[in-house]
N, C-alpha and C positions, 0 to 999 in steps of 0.2 A: 590601490588607493586605501588610505587609512582614515578612519573616522573615530571620533571620540566616543566609542561605544564599547560594549562587551565584545569579547572575541567572537562569539556566535553571531551577534547582530552585525558586527563589522564584516564577517564573512558573507552574510546574506546580502548586504548592500554591495559588496564587491562583485558577487555573482550576478546580481541584478544589473549592475553597470556593464559587465561583460556581455550579458544577454542583450541589453539594449543596443550596445555597439554592433553586435552581430546582426540582430534582427532589423535594425534601421538600414543597414546596407542592402539587405535582401528583401526589399518589397517594391513591387512594381504595380500592384493592383489597386492602390488607393491614392487619391489625389492629395498628397501631402508633400510639400517641399521640404527638403532636408539640407539645403545649401545655405543655411544662415549661420551667422556668427555674432552673437550678442554679448561677447566677452566684455566690450567696453561699458556695457550697461549693468554689469554685475553689482557695482556698489548700490544701485537702486533697489536691490532685493532685500536690503536690510530695513526698508521702510514699509509700513502698512498702507500702501497707496490704495485709496478707495474713492472712486468717482461717483459716489452715490448721488442720486438726483439727476437733474437735467444738465448736460454738458455745457449748455449755453447760459446757465444761471449759477452764480457763485453760491457756495454753501458755507455753513459754519464749520463744516469738516474741511479743513484746508490742506490735508496731506493728500494731494490729488495731482492728476495730469490733465485736467480739463482743457487747458490752453492747447496742449498738443493734440488732444482728442478733437478739438474744434478744427485744427489744421487738417487732420486726417479726413474728417467729414467733408470739409470744404474741398479738398482735393478730389474726392470721388464724386461729389455733387457736380463739380465742373466737368469731370471726365464723363459723367453720365448725362451731361447736357440738361441739367435741371434748370428750371426757370429762375432767373436771377431774383434774389430776395424772396423766393418762395420755396425754400428747401430747408430741411432739418434732418438730423440723424444722430446716431450714437454708435459706439463700439459695443457689440453684443458678445455673448458667450459662444456664439457660433451661428451657422446658417439657419438652424431650426428656430432659434429665438427671433431672428430677423424675419423669417417667414410668418411666424406667429404674430409679430407686430403688424406686418402688412395686412394680414387677415383681420386682426383686431380693429384696425382703423376702418377697413372696409365694412365690417359689421356695424360699427358705430355710425357710419355714414348711411348705410342701407341695411337696417335691422331685418328686413324681410327678404333679403337677396338670396339667390341660389348661386352656389359656388360651382364652377366648372374647372376640372383639371384632367389631364390625360392619365391613362392607366400606367404610364411610365414614370409618373411623379414619385419622388422620394417618399419612402414609407412614413416618415415623420409627419407629413402633411395631413394624412388621415387622422393622426392623433391630435394634431392642432385643431382640426375641424371638429373633432369630438369634444375637446376641451372648451372650444368656443361655442359649441352647440349651433353650428351653422349647417343648414341643409345643403347637400351637394350631389352632383352627378359626375360620374367618371366618363370621360370621353375616350373612344378608341385611339390607339396609337398606330401610326404607320409602321412599316417594317423597320425603318431606321430609328424608331423611337419618337419621332416628331408627332405632334398632335394631328389627328385626322380632322381636317377643317370641314369636310362635308358632314361628318358626324356632329361636330360642334354646331354647325349651322342648323341642322335638323333638330338638335336638342334645344337650342335657343328658340327656335320657331315654336316648339310645343309649349314653352314657358315664357313667351315674350311679354306676358303681363307682369312678370317679376323683375325687380332690379337684378343686375348681373355682376358677379365677381368672377373674374378670370384669373386662374393661377397658372401663369406661363412658365415653362421650363426654359432657362437659358443654359442648357447643358444637362441632359438627363443623367441619372446615376450610372446606368450601364453602357449607354452608347454615346453620351454627350450630344444628344440631339437638341437643337434650338428651335423652340416654337417662334414663329414669325409674328411679332407684335403688330406690325403694319397690316398684315393679312387679317389678323383677329379684329383689329380696329375697323377694317373694311367690312367685315361680316356684321359687326354691331351697327355700323352706319346703314348698311343695306336693309337691315331689319328694323331700322328706326328705333333702336334701343338706346335712349339717352342716359338713363340712370345705370351707369356701369363703373366698375373699378377694376383695374388690371394691376396685379402684383407680379413681379418677375423674380423668380428664384435663380440667381446667377452665381450660386455657391462657388463653382470652379470657373466656368466659362465667362461669367460676367466680369471677372477680374481682368481678363485680357482681351475681351471681344472688341474693345474700343481701338485696339492696335491692329486689327485685321482689316485687310482690303480685299473685296468690298466689305464695308462695315455691316455686320448683322443688325437687324431691326430688333433692339432689345431695351432701349433706354427711354428717358423722359421725352426726348424729342420725337420718339417713335410712338409715344402714347401711354407709357406706363405711369401709374400713380405712386408706385413704390418699388424699390428693388433691394434685395438682400444678397450679400456675398459673404464668403468665408475669408478670414484673414490668414489662417494657417495653411491654406492650400497653395495658391499661386505665389503669394508673397512669402509665406513661411513664418512660423512662430513656434516656440517651445511649448505653447499651450493653445488649445482650441480657442478661436475667437472669430468674430465676424463684424459686419457693419450693415446697418440698414439706413437707407435714405428715403425720405418721404416728402410730400408736399407739406410745407409748414401750415398752410391753411387747414389741412386735414388733421394735423397733429394738435392744433389749438382746440379742437373739439373735445379732446380727452384730458387736457392739462388741468391740474389743480394744485393749489399752493399747499405746502406742508411746513408748518411753523417749526416742527421739531428739528428738521435738517436745514431750515432756512433756504429751501430751494423749491423747485416745482417737480411734482410727480408726473413724469411723462414716459418713463421707460417700463419694461416688463418687470425687471428685478429692482430691488431697492439698492443694496450694496452692489457695486460693479467693479470688476477687476480694473485697477488703474495701471497695471503694468502692460497690459495688451496694447492700449493706445501708444504707450512709449515705444514698444517694439515696432508697431506699424509705422509710426512717425519716423523712427530711425531708418527703417527700410526705404520708405518713400524718399527721404532726404538723401540717402546714400545712393540710390539707383537713379532717381529722377525719371522723367518721361522716356529718355533715351534708353536707360538701363532696363526699364520695364518692357519696352518694345523688344529689346534684344532678347530678354528672357522668353517672350512669347514666340519670337521667330526661331529661337533655339529649340523650344519644345515642339513646334510644328515640324521642324526639320528632322528631329529624332523620330517623331511619329511616322513621318513619311518613310524613313529608313527602316523602322521596325515592320511596317506594313509590307514594304518591298521584299525584305528578307524572308518573312513568313510566306509570302506568296511564291517566292522562288523555290520553296520546298513543296509546293502544292497545297499548302494550308490556306483555307479560304478566309483570309484576313481582310478586313475592310474598316473604314472609318468615315464618319460624316465629314462634309466639307469644312475645312479649316478647324478640325478637331484634333486634340492631342491624345485622344483615346482610340486605341486600336483593338477591335473586337475580333475574336477568332474562336473556333471550337475548343472547348475546355480540354487541356492536356490531362495527364494522369494526376491522381490525388497527390502523389509525392511532389510533383512539380508545383502544383497549386499551393501546397503547404510551404514549400521552401521559399517561393517567391511571393507568398501571401497574395495570390491572385483571387480577386472576388469572382464568383461564378454564379450564373443564374440561367436556368432553362438550357443547360448544355453549352453555354457560352462563357468565356472568360474575357478579360480585357487587360491590356497594358495601358497605364496612364503615364504618358511621357512628361513628367514634371520637369522644371528647369534643371534639377540636379541629375537627371537621367542622361547617360551618354551611350555611345555606340558599344562600348565594351560591355556594359550591363546587358544590353539587348543581345549581343553575341553570346554572352554567358548563359542567358536564359535559353536561347535557341540550341546551344550545345546540350543543355540538360534535356530539352524536348526530344532531340533526335537520337540521343544516346540512352534514353531511359528504357530499360527492358520491360517496364510495366505499361508502356505507351500502347493504348488500344484504340484511341480515336483517330490516329493518323496512320497512313500506309506509305512508307518511303520506298521508292524503287532502288535507291542506292544506300549503302551503309554510311555510318557516321563519318568515317575518314574521307570517303569519296565526296560526300556532301560538303565537308569543310574545304576541300580543294576547289570546289566549284564556286564557293561563296567568297565574299570579300574579307572574311576573317580567317584566322589560322589557329584556333584554339586547339589545345592538345586534349585528346580523348583518353 
């Protein structure tokens, strides 16, 4: 590729492009979809699109995509079964911002509330709680990463005089465990705790859980007050982005008019990326409900395949019900680095995003069984013998 720069700078950009091409193909450890093509939208990159202010209020800054952003918010509000005429949301810079917004609304509703979250919650949540100055209690997780409901019950019992904010995980970072919102609501009801707020972090799983049968308990019909998802994960985007959906009646408590922009201040940031709503709108229109469900079913099928292939080698692989994340003992450092596998406490995982196929799983397994530095696994057969026994025939 040639750029209108000096020879040295042109070389640096060319090398960066080649690196990105190579590294993008070889990662299975992070929840990012890579199968998008936004080439038809390239002409829009020449405009400074800024959706500053509220997406449902027009602004004096008119180089925007607010109309498309409203369509995106409406799509997910309906998908997450929000109450008609009592929903609001906006496209965020990512899941962490959406989670902060949910906690922010909860704090404004219940300033003296205690926040409860499992110890499998994403690391950014503790930072958000610190920034918002919200007292909190970490709840134990079960072995699969799901919240320990008995520990939650006991913790609530000791502080039942305080309003409650529950931070529920709809797919934990490492094992993609889903906290059961209906069960949490049942605990709150049994303890007669009326002043409560439930926020759902659906960064990855929230985007496709509505297409799973039986449907997990994770959305507004199940009892949440807000939910945040990531846009660059299941849907796919060249830049990180997300979405937060809340009850409009709760959002109204923090809204204030800003004359300078001719809009209402209801979001975390002032200026907001106007290209992200365009990308998300394009994807939703291109795929539709049918295409989104097909993506989910493909990912689940590949996850089942990866789990089966790893188990056939004697590797203790597992996954939560209807999850696209396969957990297994961490392979060698070399394999983890090549495939960019996230690891924690001796475990690694493969996240079978819609772009992942059987060939990539097979290639990873070939690296695992042929790696001379492998110390965590013990195979009774050699690489060539294993390949004959398995459904793939890669060359070692």
